[in-house]
LUMFILUM-662008 format. One record per residue (C-alpha): residue in one letter; x, y negated, z. Coordinates in steps of 0.05 Angstrom, whole numbers, padded with zeros to 5 digits, always signed. Layout:
REM LUMFILUM-662008
aXYZ/...
//
This chain:
REM LUMFILUM-662008
x+00505-00201+00384/x+00580-00201+00394/x+00593-00198+00330/x+00564-00267+00321/x+00604-00339+00329/x+00585-00371+00400/x+00541-00423+00367/x+00491-00365+00336/x+00495-00333+00409/x+00458-00388+00433/x+00401-00376+00388/x+00356-00320+00385/x+00350-00304+00310/x+00323-00250+00262/x+00332-00236+00187/x+00285-00286+00160/x+00272-00350+00165/x+00222-00355+00225/x+00152-00386+00236/x+00158-00444+00284/x+00166-00428+00353/x+00093-00463+00367/x+00046-00418+00339/x-00017-00425+00333/x-00052-00358+00317/x-00091-00341+00370/x-00088-00261+00382/x-00137-00226+00427/x-00102-00188+00479/x-00138-00121+00512/x-00140-00132+00586/x-00179-00068+00602/x-00102-00032+00608/x-00095+00005+00671/x-00029+00010+00704/x-00017+00078+00693/x-00014+00054+00607/x+00049+00063+00576/x+00075+00036+00503/x+00119+00088+00463/x+00158+00065+00401/x+00174+00129+00353/x+00200+00118+00284/x+00180+00047+00275/x+00105+00057+00298/x+00073+00032+00370/x+00034+00083+00416/x+00001+00073+00471/x-00002+00128+00515/x-00066+00129+00576/x-00078+00193+00615/x-00025+00236+00566/x-00071+00206+00501/x-00032+00177+00455/x-00064+00117+00415/x-00041+00090+00359/x-00029+00006+00354/x-00050-00036+00302/x+00003-00087+00285/x-00010-00165+00297/x-00018-00198+00212/x-00012-00265+00207/x-00037-00286+00131/x-00018-00345+00088/x-00069-00376+00108/x-00058-00371+00183/x+00019-00396+00170/x-00005-00458+00135/x-00065-00478+00185/x+00005-00493+00236/x+00045-00557+00219/x+00099-00517+00258/x+00135-00491+00187/x+00122-00539+00137/x+00074-00611+00140/x+00015-00623+00128/x+00025-00654+00062/x+00057-00597+00035/x-00001-00546+00060/x-00047-00588+00019/x-00016-00575-00040/x-00004-00500-00037/x-00086-00493-00026/x-00069-00499-00107/x-00038-00439-00096/x-00086-00385-00062/x-00125-00321-00099/x-00188-00362-00085/x-00163-00428-00128/x-00139-00379-00185/x-00201-00341-00196/x-00237-00408-00196/x-00192-00426-00251/x-00210-00366-00293/x-00290-00367-00277/x-00293-00444-00303/x-00254-00428-00362/x-00297-00370-00382/x-00362-00415-00369/x-00338-00468-00415/x-00317-00417-00465/x-00385-00393-00471/x-00417-00459-00472/x-00370-00464-00543/x-00334-00522-00496/x-00267-00504-00521/x-00232-00562-00526/x-00246-00577-00448/x-00218-00509-00432/x-00152-00498-00403/x-00103-00444-00440/x-00080-00399-00393/x-00010-00362-00390/x+00013-00321-00343/x+00086-00318-00328/x+00113-00250-00295/x+00178-00237-00258/x+00216-00170-00256/x+00211-00159-00181/x+00128-00165-00163/x+00130-00113-00223/x+00177-00071-00192/x+00138-00069-00127/x+00071-00068-00152/x+00101-00007-00197/x+00124+00037-00140/x+00064+00019-00104/x+00020+00050-00158/x+00074+00107-00179/x+00081+00078-00248/x+00133+00063-00292/x+00155-00014-00295/x+00142-00009-00369/x+00073+00013-00359/x+00060-00033-00296/x+00074-00089-00336/x+00032-00081-00394/x-00028-00058-00343/x-00011-00123-00302/x-00029-00153-00376/x-00089-00122-00380/x-00117-00141-00317/x-00099-00224-00333/x-00129-00213-00392/x-00183-00193-00358/x-00191-00236-00318/x-00186-00292-00367/x-00120-00296-00390/x-00105-00326-00455/x-00032-00306-00458/x+00014-00258-00412/x+00093-00268-00411/x+00152-00239-00391/x+00197-00287-00353/x+00267-00261-00372/x+00280-00310-00415/x+00279-00372-00361/x+00321-00323-00320/x+00373-00313-00372/x+00374-00396-00385/x+00380-00406-00307/x+00441-00351-00310/x+00470-00390-00368/x+00456-00455-00339/x+00496-00436-00272/x+00557-00412-00306/x+00557-00478-00344/x+00551-00516-00270/x+00604-00466-00233/x+00654-00485-00295/x+00631-00564-00281/x+00641-00566-00213/x+00706-00527-00204/x+00742-00569-00253/x+00711-00626-00223/x+00748-00605-00160/x+00814-00587-00191/x+00817-00659-00231/x+00791-00706-00185/x+00795-00668-00120/x+00724-00671-00102/x+00723-00646-00036/x+00635-00628-00044/x+00641-00600-00111/x+00652-00527-00085/x+00634-00481-00056/x+00571-00487-00105/x+00517-00445-00065/x+00459-00411-00108/x+00393-00454-00117/x+00339-00404-00138/x+00315-00383-00068/x+00259-00445-00053/x+00267-00411+00027/x+00344-00428+00031/x+00337-00492-00008/x+00280-00516+00045/x+00311-00492+00101/x+00383-00534+00077/x+00334-00591+00068/x+00293-00599+00137/x+00354-00568+00180/x+00423-00585+00153/x+00405-00647+00104/x+00448-00685+00060/x+00509-00642+00098/x+00493-00583+00057/x+00454-00603-00005/x+00508-00627-00043/x+00544-00559-00042/x+00469-00530-00072/x+00470-00520-00141/x+00427-00566-00186/x+00404-00509-00234/x+00335-00499-00238/x+00301-00433-00204/x+00279-00385-00267/x+00204-00405-00244/x+00219-00481-00263/x+00257-00474-00316/x+00191-00432-00345/x+00162-00486-00324/x+00196-00525-00374/x+00194-00479-00428/x+00115-00470-00419/x+00098-00542-00407/x+00156-00572-00456/x+00161-00524-00513/x+00096-00482-00518/x+00046-00539-00516/x+00078-00559-00576/x+00062-00490-00610/x-00006-00494-00583/x-00030-00568-00610/x-00013-00605-00541/x-00071-00561-00513/x-00074-00567-00423/x-00044-00505-00413/x-00058-00473-00336/x+00008-00435-00321/x+00003-00379-00268/x+00071-00354-00257/x+00073-00276-00211/x+00135-00277-00161/x+00162-00236-00099/x+00159-00293-00045/x+00109-00340-00015/x+00160-00395-00009/x+00151-00403-00089/x+00086-00432-00073/x+00120-00493-00043/x+00179-00502-00103/x+00120-00504-00148/x+00088-00563-00112/x+00148-00600-00104/x+00147-00668-00139/x+00217-00658-00178/x+00170-00619-00220/x+00108-00643-00243/x+00101-00709-00289/x+00089-00768-00241/x+00051-00804-00297/x+00003-00750-00314/x+00012-00710-00253/x+00019-00650-00295/x+00055-00592-00260/x+00100-00546-00289/x+00070-00490-00248/x+00007-00494-00227/x-00015-00432-00189/x+00045-00379-00156/x+00010-00312-00138/x+00053-00262-00104/x+00055-00184-00112/x+00013-00170-00042/x-00038-00221-00063/x-00054-00185-00138/x-00057-00114-00091/x-00106-00153-00046/x-00139-00174-00108/x-00141-00104-00153/x-00162-00080-00080/x-00226-00126-00074/x-00245-00113-00149/x-00232-00044-00125/x-00193-00034-00186/x-00124+00020-00184/x-00070-00009-00225/x-00056+00057-00255/x-00124+00067-00283/x-00122+00002-00326/x-00108+00017-00398/x-00043-00017-00438/x-00044-00091-00462/x+00021-00127-00491/x+00064-00184-00480/x+00073-00246-00518/x+00136-00276-00550/x+00130-00338-00565/x+00192-00373-00559/x+00213-00393-00635/x+00166-00429-00686/x+00138-00370-00723/x+00080-00329-00710/x+00069-00309-00636/x+00103-00241-00637/x+00060-00185-00586/x+00091-00115-00557/x+00091-00069-00506/x+00128-00098-00454/x+00211-00072-00456/x+00239-00092-00389/x+00315-00117-00372/x+00356-00124-00320/x+00429-00168-00314/x+00485-00143-00281/x+00492-00152-00203/x+00430-00158-00149/x+00364-00149-00169/x+00363-00230-00149/x+00386-00242-00214/x+00461-00229-00207/x+00483-00292-00211/x+00544-00277-00163/x+00575-00228-00217/x+00555-00267-00279/x+00589-00339-00253/x+00649-00289-00238/x+00662-00264-00297/x+00650-00319-00339/x+00690-00361-00290/x+00751-00303-00297/x+00751-00320-00374/x+00733-00388-00381/x+00785-00409-00324/x+00843-00355-00331/x+00825-00311-00390/x+00821-00255-00349/x+00772-00209-00378/x+00730-00176-00320/x+00693-00104-00335/x+00675-00091-00261/x+00661-00136-00206/x+00669-00087-00143/x+00655-00131-00073/x+00687-00112-00002/x+00621-00101+00046/x+00627-00155+00115/x+00602-00148+00175/x+00539-00126+00140/x+00516-00098+00079/x+00483-00167+00063/x+00536-00204+00068/x+00596-00187+00028/x+00654-00226-00023/x+00706-00206-00088/x+00756-00236-00102/x+00802-00246-00169/x+00874-00242-00153/x+00938-00253-00201/x+01002-00241-00178/x+00986-00249-00104/x+00948-00310-00112/x+00871-00317-00101/x+00842-00352-00159/x+00764-00337-00144/x+00728-00321-00086/x+00661-00305-00088/x+00603-00284-00041/x+00527-00255-00037/x+00494-00277+00037/x+00430-00250+00040/x+00385-00268+00102/x+00383-00319+00155/x+00431-00286+00204/x+00484-00291+00147/x+00463-00360+00121/x+00479-00388+00191/x+00545-00358+00195/x+00562-00390+00125/x+00534-00455+00143/x+00569-00453+00204/x+00638-00436+00167/x+00625-00496+00118/x+00618-00547+00175/x+00683-00529+00201/x+00712-00538+00142/x+00731-00460+00142/x+00696-00420+00080/x+00731-00397+00032/x+00686-00387-00027/x+00686-00421-00085/x+00614-00391-00105/x+00553-00357-00051/x+00501-00327-00075/x+00451-00349-00023/x+00385-00316-00017/x+00336-00318+00044/x+00310-00247+00059/x+00351-00189+00071/x+00374-00146+00002/x+00352-00208-00029/x+00284-00217-00076/x+00263-00143-00094/x+00257-00144-00013/x+00218-00216-00021/x+00180-00237+00035/x+00107-00230-00005/x+00133-00163-00042/x+00083-00099-00026/x+00095-00070+00035/x+00118+00001+00049/x+00074+00057+00023/x+00076+00129+00027/x+00106+00140+00095/x+00162+00100+00063/x+00203+00051+00118/x+00225-00021+00087/x+00299+00003+00080/x+00275+00062+00041/x+00230+00028+00002/x+00277-00028-00015/x+00331+00025-00042/x+00281+00048-00082/x+00266-00013-00116/x+00341-00032-00128/x+00347+00044-00152/x+00283+00023-00204/x+00311-00047-00224/x+00383-00020-00243/x+00352+00043-00284/x+00322-00009-00332/x+00368-00034-00393/x+00412-00090-00379/x+00422-00142-00429/x+00473-00200-00437/x+00443-00271-00440/x+00505-00297-00486/x+00475-00247-00536/x+00406-00281-00536/x+00377-00308-00602/x+00325-00336-00576/x+00363-00374-00518/x+00410-00408-00578/x+00349-00434-00607/x+00321-00457-00550/x+00376-00498-00536/x+00389-00528-00615/x+00321-00538-00628/x+00276-00550-00548/x+00342-00584-00515/x+00381-00617-00562/x+00451-00585-00546/x+00476-00563-00471/x+00502-00623-00459/x+00449-00666-00494/x+00409-00709-00436/x+00339-00671-00449/x+00374-00611-00428/x+00400-00632-00361/x+00330-00661-00345/x+00295-00594-00366/x+00343-00549-00332/x+00372-00585-00271/x+00333-00625-00212/x+00352-00653-00149/x+00351-00644-00076/x+00340-00689-00021/x+00346-00681+00057/x+00269-00686+00089/x+00267-00712+00166/x+00255-00680+00222/x+00182-00692+00245/x+00161-00688+00321/x+00130-00620+00331/x+00078-00586+00387/x+00148-00555+00422/x+00188-00619+00420/x+00133-00666+00455/x+00129-00602+00505/x+00203-00608+00515/x+00195-00688+00533/x+00133-00680+00581/x+00177-00628+00626/x+00233-00674+00624/x+00196-00738+00639/x+00156-00697+00702/x+00225-00678+00723/x+00240-00749+00720/x+00181-00769+00759/x+00198-00723+00814/x+00269-00743+00825/x+00244-00825+00826/x+00188-00797+00877/x+00246-00767+00913/x+00286-00826+00920/x+00224-00873+00953/
//
């Protein structure tokens, strides 16, 4: 660990934001192991060697339900909210809706809309060895079989998030130049709920002013669905499901900021991940590649909803959305009149920490970075606290390699290592046609007709949010430390007596 700072050497870190040290998951340990037993590790697999016989050992698995039963990582209030984000709850809603429709109680039923993001589509495409567009169309079939009324691509929300992040960066940059605001820059990405949750609970008000206030694509999609499409559906109650690459999106959807306080209607009602979808398919004994194709809906403009087979696209830059690339190119042109055809990064200590610089006549105009994984996040935070961060913007993601390697993506299949799987997903993402959000007619329409202009009060309420520091609660580990300290103090007093 010599390449880490002194602060980081004090802690045992992993790439993922780790669970609490006080984990309550019971693990059965076989005590019937004789003294001649040895453990071997070969190509990431563990084997028990006993009397010359090798036996493959199963990995210990901790499910989401196990994690939510523990109070170490999230609060009890959050765990209650997330019970509404389970497979069981989703299937319950589908079954109840089917029953109401059979009884001709359409007005009492919900309009179930499913929004699917690109990362889980790619993950499931690799899992079932089909193309991304085929995977998307077959997922549409599966959800419609369950009872979904509409299945849509989340691409339009991703475009809105990119544009709004561009505008916010320009606002912050100019504020830092004009007013000298020390907390305007660097602007840190806000689309990763794992990173945001960590910042709120660990670094609080010190880091939060730097985090962008633009909502994530999931929550922007929630605003579109609950505040725009409702009008097209004659104000019918919508149950909004999103398909995402990480479990942290469940926490994000449960935030108070993303629901109407008066009606208690949430922008996103249920989040299902790629790995949960795989489990649902296996439970129903369905192979995704065997399903027929179905269409996605395009309901964004006030005409008859268009139905068409999925045509997936990507944005330039990383598989997490390409925030750094888009903002860098936009800022270079908007602030300095420089066109950047390509954004070339320089890798730093590891592939998950890289930076790009815009220079003119030897002067640094812009310096951006991408920091993925907990180690890199810690290094970034320490630089910020010491006032030594050289960056104007940082695309921060909690998972190594970003959202394509999200914690709830389908696990490696066909003997692929995790790194090989991530590389395959990145190649698949890059194979999709690229689209510039500034050319979108749908976005221009939404800005003018739904948001009433980019700088409108409604636009800010629909596309921006706030974050707040969360007070640390005393967990079991802390209590143990206090008790040990008290015992030591008691022994010292007895010795003095």
